[in-house]
C-alpha positions as CSV (number, residue, x, y, z in Angstrom):
1,M,3.3,-81.1,93.1
2,K,6.6,-79.9,92.2
3,V,6.2,-79.5,88.8
4,G,2.7,-77.3,89.5
5,I,4.3,-74.7,91.6
6,I,7.5,-73.9,89.5
7,A,4.4,-74.1,86.6
8,M,3.0,-71.0,89.0
9,A,6.5,-69.4,88.8
10,V,7.4,-69.3,85.5
11,L,3.7,-68.2,84.3
12,L,4.2,-65.2,87.6
13,A,7.3,-64.9,86.1
14,A,6.3,-64.1,83.0
15,F,3.5,-61.6,83.5
16,L,5.5,-60.0,86.0
17,W,8.3,-59.6,83.8
18,P,7.2,-56.6,81.1
19,A,5.9,-54.5,84.6
20,S,9.5,-54.4,85.7
21,A,11.3,-53.7,82.2
22,P,13.8,-50.5,83.2
23,A,13.2,-47.7,81.0
24,Q,14.6,-47.0,77.7
25,D,15.8,-44.2,75.7
26,G,14.5,-41.6,78.2
27,Q,11.0,-43.0,78.0
28,M,8.9,-44.2,80.5
29,P,7.9,-48.2,81.8
30,D,4.4,-48.5,81.6
31,M,3.8,-49.4,84.9
32,N,4.3,-45.2,85.7
33,R,0.8,-45.1,84.2
34,Q,-0.9,-47.6,86.4
35,G,-0.4,-46.3,89.4
36,S,3.1,-47.0,90.8
37,A,4.7,-44.2,93.6
38,R,6.1,-42.5,90.9
39,P,4.1,-38.5,90.4
40,P,1.7,-38.4,87.7
41,L,3.0,-37.2,84.2
42,P,2.4,-33.3,84.2
43,K,-0.7,-32.4,81.7
44,V,0.9,-31.0,79.0
45,L,3.3,-34.1,78.5
46,A,0.2,-36.7,78.8
47,A,-1.6,-34.4,76.6
48,L,0.7,-34.4,73.7
49,D,1.8,-38.4,74.3
50,M,-1.0,-38.9,72.9
51,N,0.0,-43.0,72.4
52,S,1.2,-43.1,75.9
53,D,4.2,-44.2,74.9
54,G,6.8,-41.9,77.0
55,V,8.3,-40.1,73.7
56,I,6.9,-37.5,71.6
57,D,7.0,-37.9,67.9
58,A,7.4,-36.3,64.8
59,D,3.4,-37.1,64.5
60,E,2.5,-35.7,67.7
61,I,4.7,-32.8,67.4
62,A,2.7,-32.1,63.9
63,D,-0.8,-32.6,66.4
64,A,0.6,-30.3,69.4
65,A,-2.1,-27.6,68.9
66,F,-4.8,-30.5,68.6
67,A,-3.6,-32.1,71.8
68,L,-3.3,-29.0,73.9
69,M,-6.9,-27.7,72.9
70,Q,-8.4,-31.3,74.9
71,L,-7.0,-29.8,78.2
72,D,-8.7,-26.6,77.7
73,K,-11.8,-27.2,79.7
74,N,-13.6,-23.9,79.8
75,D,-13.1,-23.3,75.7
76,D,-11.7,-20.3,76.2
77,G,-9.0,-21.3,73.2
78,Q,-6.2,-20.8,75.4
79,L,-4.8,-22.5,78.9
80,S,-4.6,-20.9,82.4
81,A,-2.0,-22.8,84.7
82,D,-4.8,-24.2,86.3
83,E,-5.5,-26.0,82.7
84,F,-2.1,-27.5,82.0
85,T,-0.4,-28.0,85.8
86,L,-1.2,-30.5,88.1
87,P,-2.0,-29.2,91.5
88,L,0.3,-28.5,94.2
89,P,1.0,-31.3,96.2
90,P,-0.4,-30.0,100.4
91,Q,1.5,-28.1,102.1
92,P,2.1,-29.0,105.6
93,P,1.4,-26.0,108.2
94,G,3.4,-22.9,107.9
95,G,4.4,-23.4,104.3
96,S,7.5,-25.4,105.0
97,G,7.5,-27.7,102.4
98,P,10.0,-28.3,99.7
99,N,8.5,-25.2,97.7
100,G,7.3,-23.7,100.6
101,N,4.3,-21.1,99.0
102,M,6.4,-20.8,95.9
103,P,4.9,-22.8,92.6
104,P,7.2,-25.8,91.4
105,P,9.4,-24.2,88.2
106,Q,8.0,-24.6,84.9
107,M,9.1,-27.5,83.0
108,P,11.0,-27.0,80.1
109,V,8.3,-27.7,77.8
110,E,6.0,-25.6,79.6
111,T,8.3,-23.0,79.2
112,A,8.7,-23.5,75.1
113,L,4.9,-22.9,75.0
114,D,4.2,-20.3,77.0
115,A,6.6,-18.4,74.4
116,N,6.0,-14.5,76.2
117,G,6.0,-15.7,79.7
118,D,2.5,-14.6,81.2
119,G,1.4,-18.0,83.0
120,T,-1.2,-18.9,79.9
121,I,-0.6,-20.4,76.6
122,D,-2.8,-18.4,74.8
123,A,-4.3,-19.1,70.9
124,A,-1.1,-18.1,68.9
125,E,0.8,-20.0,71.2
126,I,-1.4,-23.2,70.9
127,T,-1.2,-22.2,67.0
128,N,2.5,-22.2,67.0
129,A,3.1,-25.1,69.8
130,P,5.0,-27.7,66.9
131,T,7.8,-24.7,66.4
132,T,8.3,-24.0,69.8
133,L,8.7,-27.6,70.5
134,A,11.5,-28.2,68.3
135,P,14.3,-26.7,70.4
136,L,13.9,-29.1,73.1
137,D,15.0,-31.5,70.7
138,K,18.2,-31.9,71.9
139,N,19.6,-34.8,69.7
140,G,17.9,-34.1,66.9
141,D,16.4,-37.1,66.7
142,G,12.9,-35.0,65.5
143,Q,10.9,-36.6,68.9
144,L,11.0,-35.5,72.2
145,T,11.9,-38.2,75.4
146,M,10.7,-37.4,78.7
147,D,14.3,-36.9,79.4
148,E,14.2,-33.4,77.0
149,C,11.0,-32.2,78.3
150,M,11.7,-32.6,82.3
151,P,13.7,-30.2,84.1
152,A,17.1,-31.5,84.6
153,Q,17.5,-33.3,88.4
154,S,20.0,-31.7,90.2
155,G,22.4,-33.8,92.1
156,K,22.1,-36.3,88.7
157,K,25.2,-38.2,87.6
């Protein structure tokens, strides 16, 4: 009986172990994409990270224009804010949430892509996406980790 319980515990631990592995090199663990309490990945990052490994590699950067066009739901050749940003979370009555009634700040990747700052990623900006993403690669390794794409966390040590 003890052997059966131990065998079940070992199998269960082997099954659960990969999901509990810590993130490495700015990558997100797979469990994030499968329903953890962490907020969903922003639309732009999810589109750019075509293989869903938590890193936007050189090939994905090169294919950024194609990936971004997948977000163009109305086929007008550009991305309006509602196509590339997540909807705002519901605000308590009176708009007294963390941002009040203000939209969340753009992420560095969104700011880079929206080069003219008009709130729309137009056709020219989509075409130039591989070039405009390059400055986000802070360590020069030819790929973008989530740490490089997400806004800096205040109070982070």
